[in-house]
C-alpha positions in Angstrom: 15.4 17.3 -20.0 17.6 17.7 -16.9 15.3 20.4 -15.6 12.4 18.0 -15.9 14.3 15.3 -14.1 15.2 17.8 -11.4 11.6 18.6 -10.6 10.5 15.0 -10.5 13.5 13.8 -8.5 13.2 16.5 -5.9 9.6 15.7 -5.2 10.0 12.0 -5.3 13.2 10.4 -4.5 15.6 9.7 -1.9 13.4 11.0 0.9 11.9 8.3 2.8 12.0 4.3 3.1 12.6 2.8 4.8 10.9 3.4 4.7 8.6 4.0 6.5 11.5 5.6 6.8 10.8 3.9 5.0 10.3 4.7 5.4 7.5 5.0 7.6 5.6 3.4 10.3 4.6 2.8 13.7 4.6 4.1 17.2 2.5 2.8 19.9 5.0 1.6 22.3 5.3 2.4 26.0 3.7 0.0 28.5 0.2 -0.7 29.4 -2.9 -1.1 27.1 -1.3 0.9 24.3 1.7 -1.4 24.0 0.4 -2.6 20.7 -2.4 -1.4 18.4 -1.6 -4.2 15.9 -4.7 -6.2 15.3 -6.2 -8.9 13.1 -10.0 -8.7 12.7 -10.1 -6.4 15.7 -8.2 -8.7 18.0 -5.1 -7.3 19.6 -2.0 -9.4 19.0 1.2 -9.7 21.0 4.5 -8.2 19.6 7.1 -10.5 18.2 10.7 -10.8 19.5 13.3 -8.3 18.4 14.1 -9.3 14.8 17.2 -7.1 14.2 20.6 -7.6 15.8 23.5 -5.4 16.7 25.5 -4.6 13.6 22.8 -5.2 11.1 23.5 -3.2 7.9 21.1 -3.1 5.0 21.9 -1.4 1.7 19.4 -0.4 -1.1 19.5 0.7 -4.6 16.9 3.4 -5.3 15.7 3.5 -8.9 13.3 5.7 -10.9 12.2 4.9 -14.5 14.9 2.2 -14.7 17.6 4.7 -13.7 19.7 4.2 -10.6 18.8 7.4 -8.7 20.4 6.8 -5.3 21.8 4.5 -2.6 20.3 4.1 0.9 21.7 2.3 4.0 20.3 1.5 7.4 22.5 0.4 10.3 21.6 -0.9 13.8 24.0 -0.6 16.8 23.5 -1.3 20.5 25.1 0.5 23.5 24.6 1.3 27.1 24.1 4.9 28.2 25.6 6.6 31.3 23.0 5.0 33.5 23.6 1.5 32.1 20.3 1.5 30.1 20.4 -0.5 26.9 19.9 1.7 23.8 19.6 1.1 20.1 21.1 3.4 17.5 19.4 3.5 14.1 21.5 5.3 11.5 20.2 6.0 7.9 21.8 7.6 4.9 20.5 8.3 1.5 22.6 9.8 -1.3 22.1 10.4 -5.0 23.9 8.3 -7.6 26.8 10.0 -9.5 24.6 10.6 -12.6 21.8 12.3 -10.6 24.3 14.2 -8.4 25.4 16.2 -11.5 22.0 18.0 -11.6 20.4 17.3 -8.2 22.8 16.2 -5.4 21.2 14.4 -2.4 23.1 13.6 0.8 20.7 12.9 3.7 21.8 11.5 7.1 19.8 10.6 10.2 20.5 9.0 13.6 17.8 7.9 16.0 18.5 6.7 19.6 15.8 4.4 21.0 15.5 3.0 24.5 15.5 -0.8 24.2 13.1 -1.4 27.1 10.3 0.9 26.0 11.3 1.1 22.3 10.6 4.9 22.5 12.9 7.4 20.8 15.1 9.5 23.0 17.0 11.6 20.5 17.0 12.0 16.7 19.1 14.1 14.4 18.5 14.5 10.6 20.6 16.5 8.1 18.8 17.1 4.8 20.9 18.0 1.8 18.9 18.0 -1.4 20.0 20.3 -4.2 20.1 23.8 -2.8 17.9 22.8 0.2 19.7 22.4 3.5 17.9 21.7 6.8 19.1 20.4 10.1 16.7 18.8 12.6 17.3 17.8 16.3 14.7 16.2 18.5 15.0 15.4 22.2 12.0 13.4 23.4 10.8 13.7 27.0 8.1 11.1 27.0 7.4 11.3 30.8 6.6 15.0 30.3 4.7 14.6 27.1 7.2 17.0 25.3 9.8 17.1 22.6 12.4 19.8 22.2 12.5 20.3 18.5 15.3 22.3 16.8 15.0 23.1 13.1 17.8 25.2 11.5 18.7 26.7 14.9 15.1 27.6 16.0 14.0 25.8 19.1 10.4 24.9 20.2 9.0 22.8 23.0 6.0 20.8 21.6 3.5 18.4 23.0 3.7 14.7 22.0 1.5 11.7 22.8 3.1 9.1 25.1 3.6 6.6 22.3 5.3 9.0 19.7 7.9 7.6 17.5 10.3 9.5 15.1 10.5 9.2 11.4 13.2 6.5 11.6 12.4 4.5 14.7 8.9 3.8 13.3 10.2 1.5 10.6 11.9 -0.7 13.2 8.9 -0.6 15.4 6.9 -2.0 12.6 9.4 -4.8 12.1 9.2 -5.6 15.8 5.4 -5.5 16.4 3.3 -5.9 13.2 1.9 -9.4 12.7 2.6 -10.5 9.2 -1.0 -11.8 8.6 -3.2 -10.4 5.8 -5.6 -7.9 7.4 -3.3 -7.1 10.4 -3.0 -3.4 11.0 -1.2 -0.8 13.0 -2.1 2.8 13.9 0.7 5.1 15.0 1.8 8.6 15.9 5.0 9.9 14.4 6.6 13.2 15.3 8.2 14.8 12.3 9.2 18.3 11.3 7.6 19.7 14.5 4.2 18.0 13.9 2.5 14.9 15.2 1.1 12.7 12.4 -1.2 9.7 12.6 0.0 6.9 10.4 -1.8 3.7 9.3 -0.1 0.4 8.3 -1.8 -2.7 7.0 -0.7 -6.1 5.7 -2.2 -6.5 2.3 -1.0 -10.0 1.3 1.7 -12.7 1.5 3.8 -12.9 -1.6 7.0 -14.7 -2.8 9.6 -12.4 -4.2 13.0 -13.0 -5.8 16.0 -10.7 -5.8 19.7 -10.5 -4.8 18.6 -11.7 -1.4 17.3 -15.0 -3.0 13.7 -16.2 -3.1 11.7 -15.3 0.0 8.2 -15.3 1.3 7.3 -11.7 2.1 4.4 -9.7 3.6 3.3 -6.8 1.4 2.6 -3.9 3.8 1.0 -0.6 2.8 1.9 2.5 4.7 -0.2 5.7 4.5 2.5 8.4 4.7 1.1 11.8 5.8 4.6 13.4 5.5 7.8 13.2 3.4 10.2 10.7 4.9 13.9 10.1 4.4 14.1 7.8 1.4 10.8 8.0 -0.5 8.2 10.6 -1.2 5.0 11.6 0.5 2.0 9.3 -0.4 1.3 5.6 0.1 4.4 3.4 0.3 4.4 -0.4 0.0 7.1 -2.4 1.8 7.8 -6.1 1.4 9.1 -7.7 4.6 10.5 -11.2 4.8 8.3 -13.4 7.0 11.2 -15.2 8.7 12.7 -14.2 12.1 14.6 -11.3 10.6 11.6 -9.5 9.1 13.8 -7.6 6.7 12.4 -5.0 4.3 13.7 -6.2 1.0 11.7 -3.9 -1.3 9.9 -0.5 -1.0 7.9 1.2 -3.6 6.1 4.6 -4.0 4.3 6.1 -6.9 5.4 9.6 -8.0 4.3 12.1 -10.6 5.8 9.9 -13.4 6.5 6.2 -12.7 7.5 4.9 -9.3 10.5 5.1 -7.0 11.7 1.6 -5.9 14.2 0.8 -3.2 15.6 -2.7 -3.6 17.8 -4.5 -1.0 21.3 -5.2 -2.4 23.4 -6.1 0.7 22.8 -7.4 4.2 20.5 -10.4 3.9 20.1 -13.7 2.1 22.2 -14.3 -0.9 23.5 -10.7 -0.6 24.8 -11.5 3.0 23.0 -12.3 6.2 22.3 -9.5 8.8 
């Protein structure tokens, strides 16, 4: 039975939320006409104000078939670089629960540094520790040159990227920043992940009221077409429920897997569980 769990968990779980990494979702930044591809009925819409603050920390329980499979956290920090430019640090961790760790340990950690003015990633590191699978990724984005220096397990490549490319963590926060939470609104994006550029589509399906440890909140149900494996959830369509208030917090994420679904539920950092 444990062998069966091992196969399903490795192909399904703690690899991607948040989501867009989650998770998940959404490049198109920079300046000029491509600032936002978010639209409703074909009409371009303006981005919203920054919804997340310095020090925000969101924690999630990841469950599969009613079993607590893992814990995921996302943290936001601000700082100024050596030139005085304002930067954002997005840090994410995903680790297996004690029960799952006995037969399939997971300890994934990622950090993305994003320029606050352009909201483009500058540098990202990701350490994947899943069972016997160990990988280390390091990306340095040079948007003005259209290049990224990508290092995977010590092997370095210089690869072309489009001017609006996000990484696998910054895309989630970009969605929170830009996507209008109106049914039918959509976003098309490019995400650089594992030395490849992927097109990603995001669409608001409906407005729903959800209740959880965060309280009772109106949310926007957003579907993300994931062309790659992320950090908390598995490859395939992911649905994320964001609150429609000024914080636009992802309170629930869900992805179907071979058997059942993987669900990431917010437990700390917002509403009744504590404000961001």
